[in-house]
C-alpha positions in Angstrom: -16.8 23.9 -13.1 -15.9 20.5 -11.7 -12.4 20.6 -10.6 -10.4 17.1 -12.8 -7.0 17.5 -11.7 -4.6 20.8 -10.5 -7.6 22.8 -10.2 -8.2 22.2 -14.1 -11.4 21.1 -15.3 -12.4 19.6 -18.5 -12.6 22.9 -20.4 -9.3 23.7 -19.6 -7.4 20.3 -20.5 -9.1 20.1 -23.7 -8.0 23.6 -24.4 -4.3 22.5 -23.0 -4.1 19.9 -25.3 -1.3 21.0 -27.1 0.9 22.2 -24.5 0.3 18.9 -22.5 1.4 16.8 -26.0 4.4 18.9 -25.7 5.3 18.0 -22.3 4.6 14.3 -23.5 7.1 14.8 -26.4 9.8 16.1 -24.3 9.1 13.4 -21.4 9.6 11.1 -23.8 13.0 12.2 -25.8 13.9 12.5 -22.2 13.4 9.3 -21.3 14.6 8.2 -24.9 17.5 10.1 -25.5 18.2 12.4 -22.9 17.3 15.2 -24.6 17.2 18.3 -21.9 14.2 20.7 -22.5 12.5 22.7 -20.4 8.7 22.5 -19.3 7.6 25.6 -17.3 9.1 28.4 -16.0 9.6 30.2 -13.1 10.7 34.5 -13.3 11.2 36.9 -10.6 9.1 39.7 -11.3 11.0 42.5 -9.2 13.7 43.3 -7.2 11.8 44.4 -4.0 10.0 43.5 -1.4 7.9 44.6 1.6 9.1 41.7 3.9 12.2 40.9 5.0 11.4 37.1 6.1 14.2 35.1 8.0 14.4 32.0 5.7 14.2 33.5 2.3 16.7 32.6 -0.2 16.4 35.9 -2.3 17.7 38.4 0.1 21.2 36.5 0.0 21.8 37.4 -3.6 19.4 40.7 -3.6 21.6 43.5 -5.6 20.8 47.3 -5.0 20.2 49.2 -8.0 19.1 47.3 -10.6 16.0 48.4 -12.3 13.0 46.1 -13.0 11.8 45.4 -16.4 8.8 47.0 -18.3 6.0 45.1 -18.8 6.7 45.1 -23.1 10.2 44.0 -22.0 8.5 41.0 -20.3 6.7 40.8 -23.1 8.9 40.3 -25.7 10.8 37.7 -23.1 7.3 35.6 -23.0 6.9 35.5 -26.7 10.8 34.4 -27.3 11.7 32.3 -24.1 8.6 31.1 -23.3 5.5 30.6 -25.8 8.2 29.7 -28.1 9.1 26.9 -26.0 5.5 26.1 -25.5 6.4 26.1 -21.6 3.4 25.2 -20.2 2.9 27.3 -16.4 4.8 29.9 -15.0 5.2 31.0 -11.7 5.9 34.5 -10.9 8.0 35.3 -8.0 9.9 38.0 -6.6 10.7 40.4 -4.6 6.9 40.6 -4.2 5.4 40.3 -7.5 2.2 41.6 -6.6 4.1 45.4 -6.7 3.9 44.9 -10.5 0.3 44.0 -11.5 1.2 45.4 -14.7 3.8 43.0 -15.2 1.4 39.9 -13.5 -1.1 41.4 -16.1 1.0 41.2 -19.3 1.9 37.2 -18.5 -2.2 36.6 -17.9 -2.6 38.0 -21.5 0.5 36.1 -23.0 0.2 32.7 -21.1 -4.0 33.2 -20.5 -5.1 30.7 -17.4 -1.0 29.1 -17.3 0.5 31.9 -14.6 0.5 31.4 -11.0 1.9 34.0 -8.6 3.7 33.7 -5.2 2.8 36.0 -2.6 3.1 37.2 0.8 -0.3 38.7 0.2 0.1 41.5 2.9 -1.2 43.7 0.1 -4.8 43.2 -1.4 -5.4 40.7 -3.8 -6.1 41.9 -7.9 -8.4 40.2 -9.7 -6.8 39.0 -13.2 -8.9 37.4 -15.7 -6.5 35.0 -17.2 -5.0 34.3 -13.5 -4.3 29.9 -12.9 -4.1 30.8 -9.1 -2.5 32.2 -6.5 0.0 30.6 -4.3 0.0 32.5 -1.1 3.0 32.1 1.6 2.3 30.7 5.0 5.1 29.8 7.5 2.9 28.3 10.3 0.0 29.9 12.5 0.0 32.9 13.5 2.5 33.6 16.2 5.6 31.6 14.5 4.3 33.3 11.0 4.5 36.7 12.4 8.5 35.6 13.6 9.4 34.4 10.6 7.9 37.0 8.6 7.3 40.2 10.9 5.0 41.2 13.6 1.2 41.6 12.0 1.9 40.2 8.4 -0.3 37.4 9.0 -3.2 38.8 10.0 -2.9 41.7 6.8 -2.5 37.6 4.8 -5.3 36.1 6.5 -7.6 39.4 5.7 -6.9 39.8 2.1 -7.2 36.2 1.2 -10.4 36.2 3.4 -11.5 39.7 1.2 -10.3 37.5 -1.9 -12.4 34.6 -0.8 -15.4 36.4 -0.6 -15.4 37.9 -3.9 -17.9 36.5 -6.8 -17.0 33.8 -8.7 -14.7 33.9 -11.9 -14.6 31.5 -14.6 -17.6 29.6 -13.1 -15.6 28.4 -10.0 -15.8 30.2 -6.4 -13.3 32.7 -5.9 -11.4 30.9 -3.3 -10.3 28.2 -5.8 -8.1 31.0 -6.9 -6.3 30.4 -3.7 -3.5 27.5 -2.7 -1.2 28.2 0.7 2.6 27.2 0.5 4.4 26.4 3.4 8.3 26.2 3.2 8.8 23.8 6.9 12.0 24.8 9.0 13.2 24.1 12.2 10.8 27.1 13.9 7.5 26.4 12.0 7.3 22.1 11.8 5.0 21.6 14.6 2.3 23.7 13.0 1.4 22.2 10.1 -1.7 20.4 11.1 -3.0 23.4 12.8 -2.0 25.6 9.5 -3.9 22.9 7.4 -6.8 22.8 9.6 -7.2 26.0 10.2 -7.4 27.1 6.3 -9.4 24.2 5.0 -12.8 25.2 3.3 -11.3 28.3 3.0 -8.4 28.0 0.1 -8.6 25.7 -3.0 -5.0 23.7 -1.6 -2.2 23.5 0.7 1.3 22.5 -0.3 4.7 21.6 1.8 7.9 21.8 0.9 11.2 21.8 3.2 13.8 25.6 4.1 16.6 25.0 1.6 20.1 26.4 3.0 22.8 28.1 1.4 25.2 27.4 3.8 26.2 24.3 6.4 25.0 24.7 9.7 21.8 27.0 8.8 19.5 27.1 12.1 16.8 27.0 9.8 17.6 23.8 8.1 15.9 20.5 9.4 18.5 17.5 9.2 18.0 14.6 7.7 17.1 11.8 10.3 14.1 10.9 12.5 12.5 14.6 13.4 12.3 15.2 9.7 10.6 12.1 8.8 8.3 12.0 11.3 7.4 15.8 10.1 7.0 13.8 6.4 4.8 11.3 7.7 2.6 13.6 9.4 1.9 15.3 5.6 1.4 12.1 4.3 -1.2 11.7 6.7 -3.0 14.8 6.1 -2.8 13.6 2.2 -4.7 10.6 3.1 -7.0 12.6 5.1 -7.4 15.4 2.6 -7.1 13.9 -0.6 -8.5 17.2 -2.5 -6.6 19.4 -0.5 -3.4 18.8 0.3 -1.2 18.7 -3.2 2.2 16.5 -2.3 1.8 13.3 -3.3 2.8 10.6 -1.0 5.9 9.7 -3.4 6.8 13.2 -3.9 6.8 14.1 -0.2 8.5 11.6 1.0 12.0 12.1 -1.1 12.1 14.9 1.6 13.0 12.4 4.1 16.8 12.2 2.5 19.4 14.0 0.0 17.4 13.7 -3.4 18.7 16.7 -5.1 22.7 16.5 -5.5 26.2 16.9 -4.1 27.2 20.2 -2.6 25.6 22.9 -4.7 25.6 20.4 -7.6 22.5 18.8 -9.1 22.6 15.6 -9.9 19.0 13.7 -9.2 17.2 17.5 -9.7 16.2 17.9 -13.0 16.6 21.6 -12.6 17.0 22.2 -16.3 13.6 21.2 -16.6 12.1 24.7 -15.5 13.5 27.9 -17.3 14.3 30.2 -14.1 14.7 33.8 -15.0 15.4 36.5 -12.6 14.4 40.7 -12.6 16.4 41.5 -15.5 15.2 38.4 -17.8 18.5 36.8 -17.4 18.7 32.8 -16.5 19.3 31.7 -12.7 21.5 28.9 -11.7 21.5 25.8 -11.0 17.4 26.1 -10.2 14.8 29.0 -9.6 16.3 30.0 -6.0 20.0 30.4 -7.6 21.4 33.3 -9.4 21.9 34.6 -12.5 25.5 36.1 -11.3 28.3 32.8 -11.0 29.8 34.7 -7.8 26.8 34.7 -6.0 25.9 32.3 -3.0 24.4 29.1 -4.2 21.5 26.5 -2.3 23.1 23.1 -1.3 21.5 20.9 -3.5 22.0 18.0 -1.3 19.8 19.3 1.1 16.9 21.0 -0.8 13.5 21.0 0.1 12.1 22.4 -2.8 8.8 20.2 -3.9 8.8 22.0 -7.7 11.4 20.1 -8.7 11.1 16.5 -6.1 7.5 16.7 -7.9 9.4 16.1 -11.2 11.4 13.4 -9.8 8.8 11.5 -8.2 7.5 11.9 -11.8 10.7 9.6 -13.2 12.2 13.3 -14.4 15.4 13.5 -13.0 19.0 15.1 -13.5 20.2 12.5 -15.1 
């Protein structure tokens, strides 16, 4: 099957035309009437993770003692909050979502070929017939990645990704097409951008980059706006120009990362946080965005130092918070 756009072929595009029409109508309604209806969804599948990454926002607001929802609970939420509003793609995060394969399976049944799973891939990756793709988090080359995610985590992830990629084709595509890498750039790993991209080229389908978003001023992992950060962005642009079918960041989108495109303090301004319905592990709406919390008293991300790729892509397409 030929990939036309974002890993989708002609058959996919024809089958999903109602969803594209829905997004188009919402974009027109936004531009003409400033109507703000969500187009995509992000869901925290569970309240547990096997790693404790130094840069992870999720641990900042995690609460002990809250149970996860059942797969059937999620089926109801999908039908009432996601499919009812024709949300195109859902990104499953956590915690670590692969610890709940029953929930992933339910999403794949209810939203065939529209489910992305963000994972550390330290557990073997299960093959789901109706999965869109796995977003595998890689935070630099092995030494740096292990500094951030824990000793031995890189080797586990690499083995599981390569084992999956060596498996049989799915939906007419080689298995490696199911694997996309995502790197969150911070002050510890920025120098490994090219090395990571080169190491995995030809082994996975695509790679995307975003920047660490702090929750407090002075976060040592944050890369301040300025010459060094702009240089990293220019290096990503060079990679995009060299490998346009591999690096998914558009020049316009990643260029936004050179400065503040998101908001003031912890308040979204230009960021279209409204465009992604974000739910936590109990099905509650997270604010102000997918790395926020349903608890109004929880720590909030600094919108004015945001580095999230999912929202900057929308801004690059003319969808903003205004």
